[in-house]
C-alpha positions as CSV (number, residue, x, y, z in Angstrom):
1,M,69.5,46.9,17.7
2,S,66.4,44.3,16.9
3,D,64.4,46.7,14.8
4,I,67.8,47.3,12.8
5,A,68.3,43.6,11.9
6,F,64.7,42.9,11.2
7,R,64.5,46.0,9.1
8,V,67.9,44.7,7.9
9,L,66.1,41.2,6.9
10,H,62.7,42.6,5.7
11,E,64.6,45.0,3.0
12,L,66.5,41.8,2.1
13,I,63.4,39.4,1.5
14,D,62.3,42.9,-0.9
15,V,65.8,42.4,-2.8
16,I,65.6,38.6,-2.9
17,E,61.9,38.5,-4.3
18,I,63.6,41.0,-7.1
19,F,66.2,39.5,-8.5
20,S,64.3,35.4,-8.0
21,Q,61.4,36.5,-9.9
22,G,62.9,39.2,-12.5
23,I,61.0,41.5,-14.4
24,N,59.4,38.3,-16.3
25,K,58.7,40.6,-19.6
26,R,58.9,38.7,-22.2
27,Y,59.0,41.0,-25.2
28,V,62.0,42.2,-23.4
29,F,63.7,39.2,-25.8
30,K,60.9,38.7,-28.1
31,Y,62.9,38.3,-31.1
32,V,65.7,36.5,-29.6
33,N,66.7,33.9,-27.2
34,P,67.3,35.3,-23.7
35,L,71.0,32.8,-23.8
36,S,72.0,35.2,-26.4
37,I,71.9,38.0,-24.3
38,L,73.1,36.5,-21.1
39,F,76.3,35.5,-23.4
40,I,76.0,39.7,-24.4
41,F,76.1,40.3,-20.8
42,I,78.9,38.0,-19.7
43,A,80.5,40.1,-22.9
44,L,80.0,43.2,-20.8
45,T,80.9,42.3,-17.9
46,V,84.5,41.0,-18.8
47,I,84.7,43.9,-20.7
48,A,84.6,45.6,-17.7
49,A,86.0,43.7,-15.5
50,Y,89.6,43.6,-17.5
51,S,89.4,46.6,-19.6
52,H,91.8,49.6,-19.2
53,S,89.8,51.7,-20.6
54,D,87.4,53.6,-17.9
55,I,85.1,55.3,-20.9
56,A,84.2,51.5,-22.2
57,R,83.4,50.8,-18.2
58,A,81.2,54.3,-19.0
59,V,79.5,53.4,-21.8
60,I,78.8,49.7,-20.6
61,L,77.5,51.5,-17.6
62,A,75.4,53.9,-19.1
63,I,73.6,50.8,-21.5
64,C,72.9,48.9,-18.1
65,I,71.3,51.6,-17.0
66,L,69.2,52.8,-19.4
67,Q,67.9,48.7,-20.1
68,I,66.8,49.0,-16.3
69,L,64.8,52.6,-16.3
70,V,63.0,51.4,-19.8
71,N,62.0,48.2,-18.3
72,S,61.9,48.6,-14.5
73,S,59.5,50.3,-11.7
74,R,60.3,52.4,-9.0
75,K,59.9,49.5,-6.2
76,I,63.0,47.3,-8.4
77,L,64.9,51.0,-8.7
78,L,64.9,51.0,-5.2
79,N,65.9,47.5,-4.9
80,I,68.6,47.7,-7.4
81,L,70.2,50.8,-5.1
82,K,70.7,48.7,-2.1
83,V,72.4,46.1,-3.6
84,Y,74.8,49.1,-5.0
85,I,74.9,50.2,-1.6
86,F,76.5,47.1,-0.4
87,I,78.8,46.9,-3.6
88,I,79.9,50.6,-2.3
89,I,80.7,49.4,1.0
90,L,82.3,46.5,0.0
91,A,84.7,47.9,-3.0
92,I,85.5,50.4,-0.6
93,F,86.5,47.9,2.0
94,L,88.5,45.9,-1.2
95,G,90.2,49.6,-1.7
96,L,91.2,50.4,1.3
97,P,94.6,48.4,1.3
98,S,95.4,51.3,-0.9
99,I,96.3,53.5,2.3
100,F,99.5,51.4,3.0
101,L,100.3,51.5,-1.2
102,Y,100.2,55.6,-1.6
103,T,101.6,58.4,1.0
104,D,99.3,61.0,-1.2
105,R,96.3,61.4,0.4
106,Y,94.9,62.5,-3.4
107,N,96.2,59.1,-4.4
108,I,94.6,56.9,-2.1
109,A,91.2,58.9,-2.8
110,L,91.6,58.1,-6.8
111,S,92.6,54.3,-6.2
112,I,89.5,53.7,-3.9
113,I,87.0,55.4,-6.7
114,K,88.6,53.4,-8.9
115,T,87.7,50.3,-7.4
116,V,84.4,51.5,-6.5
117,F,84.0,51.9,-10.3
118,V,85.4,49.4,-11.6
119,S,83.1,46.9,-9.0
120,I,80.1,49.1,-10.2
121,S,80.5,48.5,-13.7
122,A,81.2,45.1,-13.9
123,S,78.4,44.3,-11.6
124,T,76.0,46.4,-13.5
125,P,75.4,44.3,-16.5
126,I,74.9,40.6,-14.4
127,I,72.7,42.7,-12.2
128,V,70.5,44.1,-14.7
129,F,70.1,40.8,-16.8
130,T,68.9,38.9,-13.5
131,I,66.5,42.1,-13.2
132,L,65.1,41.3,-16.5
133,V,64.8,37.3,-16.3
134,G,64.9,36.7,-13.0
135,L,67.4,33.7,-11.2
136,K,64.6,30.6,-11.8
137,E,64.6,31.5,-16.1
138,I,69.0,31.7,-15.7
139,G,68.6,28.4,-14.3
140,R,67.0,27.3,-17.6
141,L,69.3,28.2,-19.4
142,V,72.2,27.3,-17.7
143,T,70.5,23.8,-18.1
144,I,72.0,23.9,-21.7
145,F,75.2,23.6,-20.4
146,S,75.1,21.5,-16.9
147,K,71.9,20.2,-16.2
148,T,72.7,20.1,-12.2
149,I,73.9,23.7,-12.2
150,G,70.9,24.8,-14.0
151,R,68.6,22.9,-11.4
152,A,70.5,24.2,-8.5
153,I,70.4,27.5,-9.0
154,A,66.2,27.5,-10.1
155,M,66.0,25.7,-6.1
156,F,68.3,28.3,-5.4
157,S,66.0,31.0,-6.3
158,I,62.9,29.2,-4.8
159,A,64.2,28.7,-1.4
160,L,66.4,31.4,-0.8
161,F,63.3,33.4,-0.1
162,R,61.6,31.1,2.2
163,I,65.0,30.9,3.8
164,S,64.6,34.4,4.6
165,Q,61.4,34.2,5.9
166,I,62.2,31.5,8.7
167,Q,65.0,33.7,9.0
168,I,62.6,36.4,10.8
169,E,60.1,34.1,11.9
170,I,62.9,32.4,14.2
171,M,63.8,36.1,15.5
172,L,60.6,37.4,16.0
173,M,60.1,34.0,18.0
174,R,63.2,34.4,20.2
175,F,62.7,38.0,20.9
176,S,59.0,37.7,22.0
177,R,60.3,35.4,25.0
178,N,62.5,37.5,26.4
179,L,61.9,41.9,26.7
180,S,65.8,42.2,27.5
181,S,66.8,45.1,25.5
182,K,70.6,44.0,26.6
183,R,73.1,44.3,23.6
184,S,74.2,41.3,24.3
185,Y,71.6,38.9,24.8
186,I,70.1,40.4,21.4
187,W,73.6,39.6,19.4
188,K,72.7,35.5,20.9
189,A,69.3,35.7,20.0
190,I,70.4,36.6,16.3
191,S,73.3,33.7,16.6
192,S,70.9,31.4,17.3
193,A,68.4,32.3,14.8
194,I,71.1,32.0,12.0
195,G,72.0,28.3,13.7
196,D,68.4,27.1,13.7
197,T,68.2,28.6,9.9
198,L,70.9,26.4,9.1
199,I,69.0,23.4,10.4
200,H,66.1,24.3,8.7
201,T,67.9,24.8,5.1
202,N,68.7,21.4,4.9
203,Y,65.1,20.3,5.5
204,I,63.9,22.8,3.1
205,S,66.7,21.2,0.8
206,Q,66.1,18.1,1.5
207,M,61.9,18.5,0.8
208,M,62.6,20.5,-2.2
209,A,65.1,17.4,-3.8
210,L,62.4,15.2,-3.2
211,A,59.2,17.1,-4.6
212,I,60.9,17.6,-7.6
213,K,62.1,14.4,-7.6
214,S,58.4,13.2,-7.4
215,R,57.2,15.7,-10.2
216,T,60.0,14.7,-12.3
217,V,58.7,12.3,-15.5
218,S,62.1,12.7,-17.2
219,L,65.8,13.8,-16.8
220,N,64.9,16.0,-19.5
221,S,61.9,18.2,-17.8
222,F,63.4,21.9,-17.6
223,E,62.5,23.1,-21.6
224,K,65.2,23.4,-24.2
225,S,66.3,26.4,-25.9
226,I,65.9,26.7,-29.7
227,L,68.6,29.1,-30.8
228,K,67.9,30.7,-34.2
229,P,70.5,32.1,-36.5
230,L,70.4,35.5,-35.2
231,D,71.4,34.2,-31.6
232,Y,74.6,32.1,-32.9
233,L,75.0,35.7,-34.7
234,I,74.6,37.4,-31.5
235,I,76.5,35.2,-29.9
236,A,79.6,34.7,-32.1
237,T,79.3,39.0,-31.9
238,S,79.1,39.1,-28.2
239,I,82.5,36.5,-27.7
240,A,84.5,39.2,-30.3
241,S,83.6,42.2,-29.5
242,A,84.6,41.3,-26.2
243,I,88.3,39.9,-27.2
244,A,88.6,43.2,-29.5
245,V,88.0,45.7,-26.8
246,L,90.3,43.8,-24.1
247,V,93.1,43.8,-27.2
248,V,92.7,47.3,-27.8
249,T,92.0,48.2,-25.3
């Protein structure tokens, strides 16, 4: 069981690394500001989540999958697959109340499949955008609206990877001191490791905050995004399209 825990943590670190760094290919957004592209993906998320048309969801899913296939490597695709496995499991869990709403097995299965499909199509646009630019870049974009939230996202992208490494180091120390393979001990070791990780998380956050504060010359340390007329057109079109699709469907 300890081997399974370590494998899960290692897989989690790989996923966190991909989402934190992103593909970082600037040519993906060569002619437009990433902020306008963010509005496009937010509009796609809103449409997929609240539209009554499964055709619209299928089109959004196809566009996002095509985008990630063009710009991603095999390693990134494998990490995205891990995220989708988690989403599918969570969606199935959310669809379980259908057992009490329907008596027919066909309707129960159809309802669960519908929940999984909506969850995947609604989460895919934001997943794709995060993979393309990374959490740190998203934090920089969010600073336009809220500097506090933007900096928190940027710090979170840095700290999350380090915290995952600390979790593995603590668990290795726990298991190296005791060779017992009893399941009760393994659960105790994992729970105590989580508690120690939370303590280290507080320490890391304080050190990061002090480090950023000591290196920040001014409050406007983040680079400001410059929006071109094309960016304003894309943002307006994205908002209008989302509203139109939701009204029509």
